[in-house]
NUKELUM-963970 format. One record per residue: x, y, z of N, C-alpha, C in turn; residue in three letters; residue number from 1. Coordinates in nm, 3 decimals, decimal comma. Example, Ala and Ser with C-alpha at 12.3 -4.5 7.8 and 13.67 -1.06 7.14 Angstrom:
! NUKELUM-963970
nu|nv|nw|cau|cav|caw|cu|cv|cw|aa|i
1,319|-0,569|0,780|1,230|-0,450|0,780|1,320|-0,330|0,780|ala|1
1,285|-0,225|0,708|1,367|-0,106|0,714|1,290|0,003|0,787|ser|2
! end
This chain:
! NUKELUM-963970
nu|nv|nw|cau|cav|caw|cu|cv|cw|aa|i
12,401|11,200|9,989|12,487|11,090|9,947|12,429|11,013|9,829|met|1
12,313|11,058|9,781|12,254|10,993|9,665|12,183|10,862|9,695|gly|2
12,153|10,836|9,820|12,083|10,713|9,858|11,933|10,740|9,855|ile|3
11,858|10,670|9,770|11,714|10,691|9,765|11,650|10,659|9,900|pro|4
11,563|10,747|9,945|11,498|10,730|10,074|11,348|10,751|10,057|thr|5
11,271|10,664|10,122|11,125|10,671|10,118|11,074|10,681|10,261|val|6
10,974|10,766|10,281|10,904|10,774|10,410|10,758|10,739|10,387|ala|7
10,706|10,651|10,471|10,566|10,611|10,463|10,497|10,659|10,590|leu|8
10,433|10,777|10,586|10,369|10,830|10,705|10,260|10,736|10,758|pro|9
10,253|10,725|10,890|10,151|10,643|10,956|10,110|10,718|11,081|tyr|10
9,995|10,784|11,076|9,953|10,868|11,188|9,803|10,884|11,187|leu|11
9,753|10,939|11,297|9,608|10,962|11,303|9,575|11,104|11,257|asn|12
9,447|11,131|11,241|9,405|11,259|11,184|9,439|11,377|11,275|ser|13
9,442|11,356|11,406|9,480|11,466|11,497|9,627|11,502|11,477|ala|14
9,711|11,402|11,462|9,853|11,428|11,438|9,873|11,495|11,302|gln|15
9,801|11,449|11,202|9,814|11,505|11,067|9,768|11,650|11,061|ala|16
9,680|11,689|11,152|9,628|11,826|11,153|9,729|11,927|11,210|ala|17
9,831|11,879|11,277|9,930|11,969|11,336|10,012|12,035|11,226|his|18
10,034|12,167|11,234|10,107|12,238|11,128|10,247|12,182|11,103|pro|19
10,310|12,128|11,203|10,445|12,075|11,186|10,448|11,953|11,094|ala|20
10,338|11,882|11,084|10,334|11,763|10,998|10,358|11,802|10,852|tyr|21
10,278|11,894|10,801|10,294|11,934|10,661|10,430|12,001|10,638|gln|22
10,475|12,079|10,733|10,607|12,142|10,722|10,716|12,036|10,713|gln|23
10,702|11,930|10,791|10,801|11,822|10,789|10,800|11,750|10,654|ser|24
10,681|11,723|10,602|10,673|11,659|10,471|10,737|11,745|10,364|leu|25
10,709|11,874|10,369|10,768|11,967|10,271|10,920|11,968|10,282|asp|26
10,971|11,969|10,404|11,116|11,970|10,424|11,179|11,841|10,372|arg|27
11,116|11,728|10,402|11,169|11,600|10,353|11,167|11,594|10,201|leu|28
11,057|11,637|10,141|11,052|11,640|9,993|11,162|11,728|9,936|arg|29
11,185|11,841|10,001|11,290|11,932|9,956|11,429|11,869|9,962|gly|30
11,445|11,770|10,047|11,572|11,699|10,059|11,578|11,577|9,968|met|31
11,471|11,559|9,888|11,470|11,447|9,793|11,409|11,319|9,846|gly|32
11,350|11,322|9,965|11,286|11,202|10,020|11,153|11,181|9,948|val|33
11,129|11,059|9,906|11,001|11,024|9,845|10,901|10,996|9,956|leu|34
10,783|11,059|9,948|10,682|11,045|10,052|10,567|10,961|9,998|ile|35
10,536|10,854|10,069|10,425|10,768|10,029|10,292|10,829|10,065|gly|36
10,188|10,764|10,020|10,053|10,811|10,050|10,022|10,785|10,197|ser|37
9,929|10,862|10,246|9,890|10,845|10,386|9,745|10,883|10,402|cys|38
9,668|10,790|10,453|9,529|10,817|10,489|9,524|10,806|10,641|glu|39
9,528|10,920|10,710|9,529|10,915|10,857|9,405|10,843|10,911|pro|40
9,427|10,764|11,017|9,317|10,694|11,081|9,260|10,781|11,194|his|41
9,147|10,742|11,247|9,085|10,817|11,357|9,171|10,805|11,482|arg|42
9,178|10,912|11,561|9,251|10,904|11,688|9,190|10,797|11,779|pro|43
9,276|10,728|11,847|9,237|10,623|11,942|9,159|10,508|11,879|arg|44
9,177|10,491|11,751|9,107|10,382|11,681|9,193|10,256|11,673|ala|45
9,308|10,260|11,735|9,395|10,143|11,729|9,474|10,135|11,600|gly|46
9,478|10,243|11,527|9,556|10,246|11,404|9,489|10,171|11,292|gly|47
9,559|10,154|11,187|9,508|10,082|11,070|9,621|10,000|11,011|ala|48
9,686|9,922|11,096|9,804|9,846|11,054|9,775|9,754|10,937|ala|49
9,653|9,705|10,928|9,619|9,616|10,816|9,613|9,691|10,684|asp|50
9,606|9,825|10,690|9,601|9,906|10,570|9,737|9,965|10,532|leu|51
9,838|9,943|10,615|9,970|10,000|10,590|10,030|9,933|10,467|phe|52
10,073|10,015|10,371|10,121|9,964|10,242|10,274|9,955|10,240|arg|53
10,327|9,848|10,296|10,472|9,828|10,294|10,525|9,825|10,152|trp|54
10,449|9,765|10,063|10,495|9,751|9,925|10,505|9,885|9,853|asp|55
10,441|9,988|9,906|10,447|10,119|9,842|10,590|10,174|9,840|glu|56
10,668|10,142|9,942|10,808|10,187|9,944|10,883|10,133|9,822|ala|57
10,863|10,007|9,793|10,930|9,947|9,676|10,876|10,006|9,546|leu|58
10,745|10,032|9,542|10,686|10,092|9,423|10,746|10,231|9,396|glu|59
10,766|10,309|9,502|10,822|10,442|9,486|10,968|10,437|9,442|leu|60
11,039|10,335|9,486|11,181|10,323|9,451|11,204|10,259|9,314|leu|61
11,106|10,190|9,261|11,122|10,115|9,136|11,178|10,198|9,021|glu|62
11,131|10,320|8,997|11,188|10,397|8,885|11,339|10,424|8,903|pro|63
11,382|10,440|9,025|11,526|10,465|9,049|11,606|10,337|9,028|met|64
11,552|10,227|9,071|11,622|10,099|9,055|11,632|10,064|8,907|val|65
11,528|10,094|8,831|11,526|10,063|8,688|11,635|10,138|8,613|ser|66
11,667|10,259|8,657|11,769|10,337|8,586|11,911|10,292|8,621|thr|67
11,926|10,220|8,733|12,058|10,174|8,775|12,093|10,042|8,707|val|68
11,993|9,963|8,674|12,017|9,830|8,616|12,085|9,835|8,485|arg|69
! end
């Protein structure tokens, strides 16, 4: 439908090691989804919520918004 979509992965290194993870990212990219950076945290480390880059979604969308203005 032409709606820009961004995914910001947030997972631990054990989850990122699963083959389905990379396959999913590849499939999403193939559908035009913009994928943000992801530095997986250690399993059972309580995550890294303080490192989650919410603003990255807007940064990834900025070039598309600039062309619409």
